[in-house]
KOLDREN-581016 format. One record per residue (C-alpha): x, z, y; residue in one letter. Coordinates in steps of 0.02 Angstrom, whole numbers, padded with zeros to 5 digits, always signed. Each point is the difference from the previous one (the first is absolute). Layout:
REM residues N
XZYA/...
***
This chain:
REM residues 626
+05482+06414+00609M/+00154-00063+00093A/+00151+00114+00006E/-00012+00073+00172T/-00026+00165+00086N/-00177-00050+00046L/-00144+00036-00116N/-00141-00118+00043F/-00174-00059-00043S/-00102-00150+00058K/-00177-00030+00061V/-00067-00179+00001V/-00177-00064+00027A/-00081-00137-00103T/+00034-00171+00081P/-00141-00103+00076T/-00003-00188+00038P/+00052+00036+00179G/+00114+00150-00025A/+00147+00047-00111W/+00116+00150-00001S/+00149+00068-00094Q/+00107+00157-00010A/+00179-00048-00037Y/+00157+00092-00054S/+00174-00058-00045A/+00144+00123-00002G/-00002+00089+00167R/-00116-00127+00081L/-00186+00041+00010F/-00141-00092+00087A/-00188-00018+00016A/-00062-00177+00040F/-00167-00081+00034S/-00055-00177+00040L/-00169-00049+00073E/-00077-00167+00048T/-00167-00069+00056D/+00037-00164-00088I/-00048+00011-00183I/+00102-00129-00100P/-00091-00131-00099E/+00031-00027-00185A/+00182-00045-00024G/+00048+00070+00170G/+00133+00129+00032E/-00073+00175-00022H/+00057+00159+00085L/+00076+00076-00157N/+00115-00152-00015S/+00048+00014+00184I/+00030+00185-00025G/+00118-00030-00144K/+00096-00125+00105D/+00008+00130+00139L/+00076+00129-00117I/+00120-00128-00072S/+00060-00045+00175T/+00021+00182+00045L/+00104+00032-00155E/+00108-00151+00036S/+00029+00052+00181E/+00021+00186-00031F/+00107+00008-00155F/+00125-00127+00066T/+00040+00107+00152L/+00181+00057-00004E/-00038+00144+00119K/-00169+00083+00001K/-00039+00082+00167D/-00144+00001+00123L/+00044-00165+00082Q/+00046-00099-00155S/-00154+00056-00096I/-00112-00036+00149K/+00072-00176+00007Q/-00034-00025-00185A/-00180+00056+00024I/-00019-00111+00153T/+00055-00150-00102T/-00121+00048-00139T/-00149+00025+00115V/+00038-00163+00091G/-00046-00098-00157K/-00181+00061-00002I/-00128-00129+00058R/-00083+00031+00167E/-00174+00008-00076D/+00051+00146-00112I/+00004+00177+00068K/+00142+00106-00070L/+00006+00190+00002S/+00160+00077-00066M/+00091+00166+00000I/+00171+00007-00081L/+00132+00135-00025C/+00177+00002-00064Y/+00093+00160-00047L/+00189+00014+00018S/+00043+00172-00066E/-00108+00111+00113N/-00016-00127+00142V/-00171-00082+00006L/-00022-00172+00081Y/-00179-00050+00041L/-00073-00169+00051F/-00180-00044+00040A/-00103-00148+00058T/-00183-00049+00007G/-00065+00179+00016G/+00108+00072-00140G/+00026+00187+00012K/+00116+00135-00071A/-00053+00182-00012V/+00122+00140-00035L/-00036+00174-00068K/+00147+00115+00033S/-00037+00180-00045G/-00169+00040+00074D/+00009-00138+00131K/-00090-00164-00027I/+00005-00146+00119G/+00034-00183+00034T/+00182-00050+00016V/-00025-00187+00024L/-00152-00108+00034E/-00005-00182+00051A/-00135-00085+00100D/-00098-00141-00079E/+00116-00137+00062T/+00144-00066-00104Q/+00127+00092+00107T/+00114+00101-00114I/+00026+00182+00049K/+00138+00105-00075S/+00061+00180-00008A/+00128+00102-00093S/+00034+00183-00034G/+00043+00131-00129Y/-00112+00065-00138V/+00010+00170-00082Q/-00031+00071-00172E/-00186-00011-00047E/-00045-00115+00146D/-00145-00116-00042I/-00010-00174+00076I/-00161-00102-00006I/+00007-00187+00037L/-00171-00074+00046E/-00065-00172+00041T/-00125-00020+00142K/-00150-00016-00118S/+00053+00153-00098F/-00013+00101+00161Q/-00179-00063+00023K/-00052+00048-00176V/+00089+00168-00010I/-00042+00110+00150P/+00141+00106+00064Q/-00094+00158-00048S/-00006-00055-00182I/+00184-00048+00003L/+00046+00170+00072A/-00100+00086-00137S/+00087-00099-00136S/+00170+00055+00063L/-00036+00176-00059D/+00070-00070-00163H/+00189-00013-00007N/+00001-00130-00138N/-00022-00186+00045P/-00101-00030-00159E/-00121+00141+00045D/-00016-00065+00178I/-00034-00175-00062A/-00126+00061-00128E/-00101+00087+00135S/-00006-00159+00105L/-00059-00128-00128A/-00188+00038+00005P/-00005-00023+00189H/+00092-00165-00012L/-00129-00075-00118H/-00149+00052+00106E/+00030-00144+00122K/+00047-00181-00038P/+00163-00001+00098E/+00117-00111-00098G/+00137+00020+00131A/+00018+00188-00025A/+00161+00060-00079S/+00117+00148+00013S/+00153+00074-00081I/+00034+00187-00002I/+00180+00062-00015L/+00073+00173-00029L/+00181+00025+00052Y/+00109+00097-00122K/+00185+00034+00020K/+00084-00094-00141A/+00137-00127-00028G/-00036-00178+00053L/+00060-00161-00076E/+00001-00166+00091E/-00141-00100-00076M/-00006-00187-00028T/-00155-00106+00024P/-00122+00005-00143P/+00011-00137-00129S/-00186-00005-00026E/-00139-00025+00123E/-00074+00163+00069P/-00155+00070-00076E/-00164-00076+00050T/-00106+00127-00090E/+00033+00172+00070I/-00083+00163-00034E/-00121+00044+00134D/+00015+00170+00080E/-00099+00110+00119A/-00046+00160+00106L/-00116+00145+00056E/-00054+00045+00177E/+00085+00129+00110K/+00051+00020+00183E/+00038-00164+00089Q/+00178-00055+00032I/+00024-00051+00179T/+00120-00142+00029S/+00154+00022+00104S/+00098-00156-00011D/+00048-00033-00034Q/+00121+00055+00057T/-00101+00252-00181L/-00176+00035+00073A/-00071+00000+00174K/-00070+00171-00032T/+00076+00060-00161P/-00082+00142-00094P/+00057+00174+00045E/+00137+00046-00120D/+00115+00121+00086I/+00015+00168-00084D/-00039+00130+00130Q/+00130+00136+00010V/-00095+00160-00030S/+00038+00171+00070E/+00107+00101-00121P/-00101+00116-00108V/+00034+00180+00049Q/+00023+00110-00149E/-00089+00170+00002P/+00106+00129+00091Q/+00033+00164-00092P/-00087+00149+00074E/+00125+00118+00082T/-00011+00173+00068F/+00079+00074+00159P/+00175+00059-00028I/+00021+00100+00159D/-00110+00144-00055E/-00008+00092-00166V/-00106+00151-00034E/+00089+00150-00065E/-00056+00016-00178A/+00056+00176-00030M/-00078+00164+00047E/+00103+00150+00061P/+00061+00107-00142T/-00001+00162+00104S/-00169+00082+00021P/+00056+00057+00170F/+00036-00172+00062L/-00159-00057-00077S/-00100+00123+00100D/+00081-00047+00168Q/+00020-00189-00010L/-00117-00147-00032P/-00018-00043-00180R/+00075-00176+00028R/+00128-00070+00120R/+00052-00177+00048R/+00180-00049+00010V/+00050-00162+00085S/+00128-00122-00069F/+00077-00144+00090G/+00028-00165-00091F/+00133+00053-00126G/+00045+00176-00052L/-00014+00077+00173G/+00004+00189+00031L/-00133+00125-00037V/-00071+00074+00158K/+00036+00181+00023R/-00148+00101-00061L/-00051+00172+00064P/+00039+00066-00173Y/+00147-00035-00115P/-00021-00133-00135L/+00042+00048-00174S/+00130-00100-00097H/-00139-00065-00108R/-00094-00068+00149R/+00155-00080+00075R/+00038-00090-00163V/-00179-00061-00015A/-00002-00066+00179L/+00168-00087-00023T/-00061-00084-00159I/-00160-00054+00090A/+00104-00075+00141G/+00110-00097-00121V/-00152-00066-00091L/-00079-00055+00163I/+00157-00094+00050V/+00011-00085-00169L/-00183-00051+00004I/+00016-00066+00177A/+00157-00099-00041A/-00081-00073-00156S/-00154-00051+00100A/+00108-00079+00135F/+00103-00099-00125L/-00157-00056-00092A/-00081-00059+00161L/+00158-00090+00054T/+00017-00084-00169G/-00181-00055-00002R/+00014-00068+00178Q/+00160-00093-00046S/-00086-00079-00150Q/-00151-00048+00107A/+00115-00079+00130D/+00090-00096-00136K/-00162-00066-00073E/-00063-00049+00173L/+00162-00091+00039F/-00004-00095-00165E/-00180-00051+00034S/+00035-00058+00178V/+00163-00093-00033I/-00064-00082-00159T/-00162-00062+00078S/+00089-00064+00156A/+00139-00084-00099Q/-00127-00088-00111E/-00090-00070+00153K/+00164-00053+00079Y/+00057-00088-00160D/-00170-00081-00015E/+00016-00068+00176G/+00173-00069-00037Q/-00065-00089-00155N/-00146-00076+00097L/+00097-00057+00154K/+00023-00178-00062D/-00166-00015-00092L/-00115+00082+00126N/+00072+00062+00164A/-00162+00081+00067P/-00024+00100-00159L/+00184+00047+00001A/-00021+00069+00175Q/-00151+00100-00057E/+00108+00079-00135S/+00136+00041+00127F/-00128+00080+00116R/-00069+00105-00143E/+00177+00059-00040A/+00025+00045+00183K/-00163+00098+00004K/+00051+00104-00152I/+00170+00041+00075L/-00063+00037+00176D/-00135+00119-00064E/+00120+00101-00108N/+00173-00006+00079K/-00027+00163+00100D/-00035+00099-00158R/+00183+00006-00046F/+00137+00100+00084R/+00092-00102+00129Q/+00172-00050-00062G/-00042+00033-00182S/+00037-00126-00137T/-00186-00040-00013E/-00014-00025+00188D/+00149-00119-00001K/-00070-00105-00142Q/-00167-00016+00086I/+00080-00049+00166E/+00109-00131-00087D/-00150-00080-00086L/-00103+00010+00159L/+00136-00094+00094A/-00009-00141-00129Q/-00190-00004+00010V/-00002+00000+00190N/+00119-00148+00000K/-00121-00100-00106E/-00152+00051+00102V/+00091-00042+00160S/+00041-00171-00070A/-00186-00032-00023S/-00051+00047+00176T/+00146-00049+00111D/+00086-00121-00115G/+00161+00026-00094Q/+00143-00005+00123I/+00104-00155-00035V/+00152-00085+00070S/-00035-00151+00110A/+00161-00100+00009K/+00026-00138+00127E/+00023-00172-00079V/+00029-00177+00061E/-00152-00073+00087K/+00006-00147-00116S/-00045+00115-00146E/-00182-00023+00053S/-00045-00174+00061K/-00168+00066+00063L/+00078+00134+00110L/+00136-00118+00059L/-00135-00119+00065V/-00085+00148+00086E/+00162+00044+00089I/+00019-00181+00057D/-00181-00010+00061N/-00029+00162+00097P/-00157-00064+00088K/-00094-00028-00162A/-00117+00139-00056T/-00034-00020-00186Y/+00095-00081-00143F/-00037-00053-00179A/+00093-00099-00132Q/-00011-00093-00164N/+00137-00078-00106E/+00027-00147+00118D/-00046+00050+00177F/-00009+00145+00122I/-00154-00003+00113Y/-00024+00094+00163F/-00126+00020+00140V/+00046-00007+00184D/-00088-00038+00163S/-00012-00186-00039S/-00065+00008-00179G/+00074+00001-00175V/+00172-00072-00038S/+00100-00009-00160R/+00184-00010-00043I/+00064-00089-00154D/+00107+00121-00102K/+00103-00145-00064G/+00055-00083+00162N/-00060+00125+00134N/-00103-00135+00086E/-00140+00068+00108K/-00169-00081+00036E/-00164+00055+00073Q/-00141-00033-00121I/-00151+00084+00083I/-00041+00015+00184K/-00071+00164+00059K/-00188+00007-00022D/-00033+00188+00000W/-00013+00141+00124K/+00107+00146-00062E/+00106-00019-00156E/+00015+00151-00114G/+00092-00073-00148G/+00045-00153-00102I/-00011-00029-00188G/+00029-00137-00128L/-00081-00045-00163F/+00057-00161-00080G/+00011-00129+00138S/-00136+00084+00104N/+00041+00096+00159V/-00107+00148+00058Y/+00005+00070+00177V/-00087+00165+00039L/-00090-00002+00168D/-00045+00178+00050R/-00150-00066+00097R/-00071-00136-00111D/+00055+00039-00180G/+00118-00103-00108I/+00033-00185+00023L/+00045-00100-00155K/+00104-00157+00022F/-00001-00121-00146V/+00127-00140-00004G/-00085-00170+00018A/+00165-00094+00002S/+00183+00041+00016E/-00017+00037+00186S/-00187+00033+00026A/-00107+00152-00040Y/-00189+00022-00002N/-00068+00165+00066K/-00139+00101-00082T/-00063+00178+00018D/+00050+00116-00142Y/-00150+00114+00031F/-00180-00058+00007S/-00028+00152+00112E/+00160+00070+00072A/+00022+00191-00010P/+00069+00103+00144D/+00188-00025-00007L/+00042+00074+00171G/+00108+00137-00077S/+00095-00114-00120S/+00190+00008+00003I/+00058-00126-00130A/-00054-00089-00159M/+00067-00062-00166A/-00073-00113-00135I/+00016-00008-00190D/-00159-00097-00033G/-00097+00140+00084S/+00028+00043+00182V/+00065+00175+00045Y/-00022+00052+00183I/+00095+00152+00063L/-00090+00100+00135L/+00082+00112+00130D/-00058+00160-00088D/+00090-00048-00161G/-00156-00054-00094S/-00006-00170-00085I/-00144-00123-00015K/+00000-00120-00147K/-00097-00164-00004Y/-00015-00130-00137T/-00077-00170+00041R/-00065+00072+00162G/-00089+00148-00080K/+00059+00179+00019E/+00062+00087-00158D/-00003+00186-00034S/+00174+00062+00046F/+00074+00162+00061S/+00172+00078+00017V/+00022+00154-00111S/+00139+00122-00041G/+00084-00010+00172V/-00008+00182+00053E/+00082-00017+00169K/-00104-00115+00111A/+00080-00159+00062M/+00057-00004+00180S/+00020-00161+00098K/+00004-00118-00150P/+00053-00176+00052S/+00019-00118-00149R/-00070-00031-00173I/+00084-00109-00132A/-00053-00070-00169T/-00030-00167-00085N/-00065-00071-00164E/+00166+00035-00086D/+00015+00181+00058S/-00055+00148-00106D/-00022+00113+00152N/-00047+00010+00183I/+00129+00057+00129Y/-00043+00081+00167I/+00119+00030+00144L/-00049+00175+00060D/+00103+00013+00159N/-00066+00167+00061G/+00060+00087-00158N/+00159-00104-00020S/-00047-00058-00173R/-00054-00148-00105V/-00152+00041-00108I/-00024-00088-00166V/-00177-00017-00071L/-00061-00089-00154D/-00129-00139+00017K/-00141+00129-00015D/+00065+00100+00148G/+00074+00144-00101K/+00161+00079+00058F/+00154-00054-00099V/+00148+00062+00104S/+00070+00010+00175A/+00172-00025+00078Y/+00055+00092+00155S/+00143-00050+00116A/+00033+00023+00185G/+00014-00187+00038V/-00182-00025-00054I/-00066+00092+00153K/+00039-00147+00116N/-00014-00136-00132A/-00085-00162+00050K/-00031-00077-00172D/+00047+00008-00184L/+00037-00124-00138D/-00023+00055-00181V/+00095-00073-00149D/-00078+00084-00153E/+00102-00104-00122T/+00163+00054+00082G/-00070+00176+00029K/+00036-00004+00186K/-00092+00029+00163I/+00075-00076+00156F/-00041+00084+00166I/+00015-00081+00173L/+00041+00137+00126S/+00089-00012+00167G/+00047-00182-00031G/+00091+00047-00161K/-00045-00020-00183V/+00008+00149-00117Y/-00020+00008-00189Q/-00090+00136-00099I/+00012-00003-00190D/-00164+00016-00095L/+00001+00135-00134K/
***
């Protein structure tokens, strides 16, 4: 096994003529690959296992020659590698690289990464079936288990079986429980690698001198409760794992007797007194030694001594009982505080560790920490050390929860208008309604049609005359221009020559788009509606898509932005003065709140430069992406 702080084991199915898979490891680099094709090679033709070896060789060449290994550089190396796969071959890949305790994840073709952290299990990254490469990064903790799965592996191993196998904390045991299920179905493209993070020293590894294994032990699982995916962003509905803070156990209280009354235990010694007085008298003591009430007959010295001793004993017993009760209550309070602060701190730390890997799950952890603190903060004396510690932690938790609902408050600094060519064109063309851009041109819609401006020489030309009723957005994909008509659907304009476009209808039957606000395209079409919901269409057919994890409802949203190179979707939520960031499955990633957003007209996102430009009041403002 390579020297690393990851223990790992591999699961690989038996190849078939049309499918091949591999689980790969080299130093701190781990990956699960699969290749599939409908074209079976003839004798002497190039087989998938040969193509797969070339794929791994290319990856090694690209990856291990990187001077700096970070999210962007590794993604570029993978992009180059994937770009060499033939179009008739379907690739599914999930890859991870560990730099100390920072985990970088990359997926394409339906590849998926599942993380078990403590009792939580869920998906931290999942790609769609296209060759678009998705990426994520975050921290891992001691005993975290990472499972890398190809698309076919997910089909063969149900999530319930995978969840059951993760009861084991050893990758070899997990793999061993999975193998029988893998061989039940002829899925040659199924492969997975299971990793267990351990804190240990790391050494920079060099690429292997030999080709990776082609024969790998198969491994496998037993059935349990189903994992639900979260993207991908850990799970949509993770299993309940919060330790409930129980009421402190009350210890049995010692039985006590009244100390304000004591029966006189002595009989009169004089027969005379005995004949004239009751046989027994009560004398009353206050709390402490008190004074004996005057009796209608004189007390003997013996009686006075006895009563005094009884009073002292009563005081001592009462004081002992009081101190015991106080001590027991103090211990119970201490145990309660330790239980509350420990549980809440664990949830807060868990949320911090998940922020980059899975923002929705991180927010769930923050909310659980808040619930623990809110339910127990009044049990401690105001101003006490315990009360102060709880209030301090609650303030940190509330800050994180607030960031999820309202958006983290950020600084929006004014910059030169030329910082965003898109927004500069908007300022110069105030009568236009919607704008879109690619590397070469900026396109916009106005009352006469669609025009474009060359980014190189700023020349402007009208390319499409208006042929719609009520525009609701514009989008680009390749050289094609899409115009959303709120009354008649989406019009697709395909370039027939340098200056001519042919019009077709994007929908065979147009849906109701009367409430649409804007649209964006990354291969699929995303339409933002006035209630903050988003409709997604691919090749004219509606896809299942919903916004999740945004607790505070959008108010007066106005723009949506994404493209084929973006990892996320960005929404201008004017009513709440924030920009909301979603992943491509609609799950909440983050939000940014600034006053200038309330009256913003449009936004321009530069993910590579980690910037969002906002057009508000004729000025351009910059917000830095975290």
